[in-house]
C-alpha positions in Angstrom: 356.7 52.4 104.1 359.5 51.3 102.6 357.9 47.7 102.8 354.8 48.9 101.2 357.1 50.5 98.4 359.2 47.6 97.7 356.0 45.5 97.6 354.3 47.9 95.4 357.6 47.9 93.2 357.2 43.9 93.3 354.0 43.7 92.0 354.4 46.6 89.4 357.2 44.5 88.2 355.1 41.3 88.2 352.4 43.2 86.1 355.1 44.5 83.6 356.5 40.8 83.1 353.0 39.5 83.0 351.9 41.7 80.3 355.2 41.5 78.4 354.2 37.5 78.4 350.6 38.0 77.4 351.5 40.0 74.5 354.7 37.6 72.9 351.8 35.0 73.3 349.4 36.7 71.5 352.3 37.6 68.9 353.1 33.8 68.5 349.5 32.7 68.5 348.5 35.4 65.8 352.0 34.4 63.9 350.8 30.5 64.2 347.3 31.7 62.9 348.8 33.7 60.0 351.0 30.8 59.3 347.9 28.5 59.3 346.2 31.1 57.0 349.2 31.0 54.8 349.6 27.3 54.4 349.9 26.3 50.5 346.8 24.6 49.1 348.5 21.3 47.5 347.4 20.0 44.0 349.0 17.0 43.2 349.5 15.0 40.3 351.9 12.0 38.7 353.2 12.6 35.5 355.3 10.9 32.8 358.7 13.1 33.1 360.9 10.2 31.7 360.3 7.5 28.8 358.7 7.4 25.4 355.6 9.3 26.7 357.5 12.1 28.1 357.6 14.8 25.4 353.7 15.3 25.5 353.6 14.9 29.7 356.4 17.6 30.1 354.1 19.9 28.2 351.5 19.2 30.4 353.4 19.9 33.3 354.9 23.0 32.1 351.1 24.2 31.3 350.5 23.4 35.2 353.1 25.3 36.5 352.3 28.6 34.5 349.1 28.3 35.7 350.1 27.9 39.2 352.6 30.8 39.0 349.7 33.1 37.7 347.6 32.4 40.1 350.2 32.9 42.8 350.8 36.0 41.4 347.3 37.2 41.3 347.2 36.4 45.3 346.8 32.7 45.3 343.5 30.5 46.4 341.5 31.3 48.8 343.9 34.1 50.0 346.7 31.0 50.1 349.4 30.4 47.5 349.0 26.8 46.1 351.6 24.6 45.7 351.8 21.8 42.8 353.4 18.2 44.2 354.3 16.5 41.4 356.3 12.8 40.9 357.6 10.9 37.9 355.4 7.7 37.4 357.4 6.8 34.1 354.3 6.0 32.1 353.7 3.3 34.4 350.2 2.5 35.8 351.2 0.9 39.2 353.7 3.3 39.8 351.1 6.0 39.0 348.7 4.2 41.9 351.7 4.0 44.0 352.1 7.9 43.6 348.9 8.7 43.9 348.3 6.9 47.3 351.1 8.9 48.4 349.8 12.3 47.3 346.5 11.4 49.2 347.6 9.5 52.3 351.2 11.2 52.7 351.4 14.5 51.1 347.4 14.9 51.9 347.2 17.0 48.6 343.8 19.6 48.4 343.0 18.7 44.7 344.3 16.2 42.0 345.1 16.8 38.7 345.3 13.3 36.2 348.7 12.0 35.1 349.3 11.9 31.6 347.7 9.2 29.3 344.2 7.5 29.7 346.0 4.1 30.8 347.4 5.8 34.1 344.2 7.8 34.5 342.2 4.5 34.5 344.3 3.0 37.0 343.9 5.8 39.4 340.4 6.6 39.3 339.2 4.0 41.7 341.7 5.2 44.3 341.0 9.0 43.9 337.2 8.3 43.9 337.4 6.4 47.1 339.2 9.4 48.5 336.2 11.9 47.1 339.2 14.3 46.2 337.8 16.2 42.7 340.8 15.4 39.9 340.5 17.3 36.4 341.6 15.1 34.0 343.5 15.2 30.7 342.1 12.0 29.7 340.2 11.6 26.3 338.4 8.3 26.6 334.9 8.5 27.9 334.4 5.6 30.2 335.5 7.6 33.4 333.3 10.2 32.9 330.0 8.2 32.5 329.0 8.7 36.3 331.3 5.7 37.4 333.8 7.8 39.1 331.9 11.0 40.2 334.8 13.2 41.2 336.6 12.9 38.0 336.1 15.8 35.8 337.1 15.6 31.6 339.1 18.8 30.8 340.2 17.7 27.2 338.2 16.7 23.8 336.8 13.2 23.6 338.6 10.8 21.8 336.3 9.7 19.2 336.5 13.7 18.0 340.3 13.7 17.5 341.0 12.4 14.0 337.5 14.0 12.4 338.9 17.1 11.0 341.4 14.6 9.1 338.4 12.5 7.7 336.6 16.1 6.7 339.7 16.8 4.7 340.3 13.4 3.0 336.2 13.5 2.2 336.6 17.2 0.7 339.4 15.4 -1.4 337.2 12.8 -2.7 339.4 9.8 -0.8 337.5 6.8 -0.5 339.7 4.2 1.0 341.4 4.1 4.5 344.4 2.0 6.1 344.2 1.9 10.0 347.1 1.3 12.2 346.2 1.1 15.9 348.4 0.9 18.9 347.2 -1.4 21.5 346.3 0.7 24.3 343.3 2.4 25.9 343.8 5.9 23.7 344.5 4.4 20.5 341.8 1.6 20.6 339.1 4.1 21.1 340.6 6.9 18.6 340.8 4.2 16.1 336.8 3.4 16.5 336.4 6.9 16.6 337.9 7.2 13.2 336.1 3.9 11.9 332.9 5.8 12.6 333.8 9.5 11.1 335.3 7.4 8.0 331.6 5.5 7.7 329.9 8.6 8.0 331.8 10.2 5.3 331.3 7.3 3.0 335.0 6.2 3.5 335.9 2.6 3.5 338.2 1.0 5.7 340.1 -1.5 3.9 342.9 -2.2 6.1 342.8 -2.7 10.2 345.5 -4.1 12.7 346.7 -3.2 16.0 350.4 -3.6 17.1 351.9 -4.1 20.6 353.1 -0.5 22.0 356.3 -1.9 22.5 356.6 -2.2 18.6 360.0 -0.7 16.9 360.0 -2.3 13.5 356.9 -1.4 11.8 358.4 -2.3 8.5 355.8 -5.6 7.8 352.7 -3.5 9.4 353.3 -0.8 6.9 353.6 -3.5 3.5 351.0 -5.1 4.6 348.5 -1.6 4.7 350.0 -0.6 1.3 349.2 -4.0 -0.2 345.3 -2.9 0.3 346.4 0.3 -1.8 344.7 2.6 0.6 343.8 6.4 -0.4 345.0 7.4 3.3 347.0 5.7 6.0 346.0 6.9 9.4 347.5 5.9 12.7 345.7 5.8 16.1 349.3 6.5 17.7 351.4 8.3 20.2 354.8 9.9 19.2 357.3 7.0 18.8 355.2 5.0 16.9 354.1 7.9 14.5 357.9 8.2 13.6 358.5 4.6 13.1 355.4 4.2 10.8 356.7 7.0 9.0 360.3 5.7 8.7 358.7 1.9 7.4 356.7 4.1 4.7 359.7 6.0 3.4 362.6 3.0 3.7 360.0 1.2 1.8 358.9 3.6 -0.8 355.5 3.5 0.5 352.9 6.1 -1.0 349.7 7.4 -0.1 347.9 10.4 -0.8 347.3 11.4 2.9 349.5 10.0 6.1 348.0 11.4 9.5 348.4 10.3 13.2 347.3 11.1 16.6 349.9 12.9 19.1 353.1 12.6 17.3 352.7 15.4 14.8 351.7 17.8 17.5 355.0 17.4 18.9 358.4 19.4 17.8 360.4 16.1 18.4 358.0 14.8 15.5 360.0 17.0 12.8 363.5 16.9 15.0 363.2 13.0 15.1 361.9 12.6 11.3 363.4 15.4 9.3 362.1 15.6 5.9 360.0 12.6 6.1 358.0 14.7 8.4 357.2 16.9 5.5 353.4 17.4 4.4 352.2 14.9 7.3 348.8 15.7 9.1 348.1 15.5 12.8 345.3 16.4 15.1 345.4 19.0 17.9 342.9 20.2 20.4 344.6 23.4 20.4 346.8 26.2 18.5 348.5 29.5 19.0 347.3 31.0 16.6 343.6 30.4 17.7 341.5 33.5 18.8 340.4 32.0 21.9 340.2 33.7 25.4 343.6 35.0 26.7 345.4 32.9 24.0 347.8 35.6 22.9 349.1 36.1 26.5 349.1 32.5 27.0 351.6 32.0 24.4 353.5 35.1 25.2 354.0 33.8 28.6 354.7 30.4 28.1 357.4 31.0 25.4 359.0 33.3 27.9 359.5 30.9 30.6 360.0 27.8 28.9 361.5 29.0 25.4 359.3 27.2 23.1 355.8 27.7 21.6 352.9 25.5 24.2 351.2 22.4 22.3 347.9 21.5 23.0 348.8 19.5 25.9 350.2 22.4 27.5 347.2 24.7 26.8 344.6 22.2 28.0 346.6 21.5 31.3 346.7 25.5 31.7 343.2 26.1 31.3 342.1 23.2 33.5 344.1 24.4 36.5 342.4 28.0 35.6 338.9 26.1 35.6 339.8 24.6 38.6 340.7 27.6 40.8 337.6 29.2 39.4 335.5 26.5 41.1 337.2 26.7 44.5 337.0 30.7 44.4 332.9 30.3 43.9 332.9 27.8 46.3 335.0 29.9 48.8 335.9 26.6 50.4 337.6 23.3 49.8 334.5 21.4 50.0 335.2 18.6 47.4 331.5 17.8 46.9 330.8 21.3 46.3 333.7 22.1 44.1 332.7 19.4 41.6 329.2 20.5 41.5 330.5 24.3 40.3 332.7 22.4 37.7 330.0 20.6 36.3 328.2 23.6 35.9 330.7 25.8 34.4 330.3 26.6 30.8 333.7 29.1 30.4 335.9 30.3 27.5 339.5 29.2 27.9 342.8 29.4 25.9 342.0 25.9 24.5 338.2 26.8 23.4 334.9 26.3 25.8 334.7 24.7 28.4 331.8 22.5 29.4 330.9 19.3 30.6 327.7 17.3 31.1 326.5 16.2 34.6 328.8 12.8 34.9 331.8 15.3 34.1 332.0 14.4 30.4 333.8 17.1 28.2 331.6 18.5 25.4 332.4 21.7 24.7 335.9 21.7 23.1 336.8 20.9 19.4 339.5 19.4 17.6 341.7 20.9 14.8 344.0 19.2 11.7 347.6 20.7 11.6 350.1 19.6 8.8 353.9 20.0 8.8 354.9 22.4 6.0 358.3 23.5 5.0 359.4 22.3 8.6 356.9 23.8 10.7 353.5 23.1 11.5 350.5 24.7 10.2 346.7 24.7 11.2 344.8 23.6 8.0 341.3 22.6 9.4 338.7 23.9 9.6 339.1 26.6 6.9 337.6 29.5 9.2 341.0 28.7 11.4 343.6 27.7 8.9 346.7 29.5 8.9 347.4 28.1 5.2 345.8 25.7 2.6 346.6 21.8 3.2 348.9 20.4 0.7 347.6 17.1 -0.9 348.4 14.7 -1.9 351.2 13.7 0.0 354.2 13.8 -2.5 355.8 10.3 -3.8 359.1 9.6 -2.1 
């Protein structure tokens, strides 16, 4: 009896040990499954955080960061948190290619958003397309969205539309001639073509056109040549540094025109900081403005300003909107199936803080608009179209 009792005790203890082990194994398995379920969805990009193109690119990055924060606060994506995996490409296309290769092969990101600037997006497009990963693109040129790269979706206004509001203002004032200065890179070249087409449509003659290298710092000779044609308008297809350089040269040489207008540069706060009084009354074009009555815009402006200590520009707004649109598409699909996400994006027609998002069946943006702003008394004012203006445009540009 003692032996049997001992045996039963051993058996009972063994059962207890086995039960504890089984519970432990189940707990480990459950924890492992939970950890896998909670693994973040990774969204990758390179972005120009240093160098002359960095001011608007950093706005883009901040727009993405705010969108990620809000999506995670609302419960994440597919019940998983999302994480932004970003690197500094320094504005170099070959660096961007290397970084997107790293994002795809090493970081194994689930989704992509594009780098800043058309040249970099064009450089990484073949790689992204071969990987068959959806990439929302803040690239305005249209070549990448004609069906050649089906996994790219354009998330901003087409380049050809950028400067149309400026031409509309000039035509309304009766201006007849235009000098066009174009940086010799992809985005400005296509933008310049858009300016020419819009000017021709309004009966404005291009009396001077010249391209210049992207590393140009002295614009004195170029501005003098343009001024010799006595144009009503001097328009630049530019980024920030060259738009500032052109205005410095115009002021230094007492070059006058009825209107000065540039792409990219005047949108950035640095334009006024860098130029001081020379920034006054200069026009720019923007794809967004904080005063627009668009879906969720007031809350976006408040949240962005609280987090980053400054109002958003159009790069921030479009980045924020594109990530929200991408998240909505993933939720609609209910998985990370790239082809299904792409198809959901191609069928999206939705309001955002930046306006109405809608693309063609090849991913080309047809929904967003463009606006004109002007620096007046040290701040930006939205001056076109009249239905959205915060104040009327000041013209002609005062003489130096």
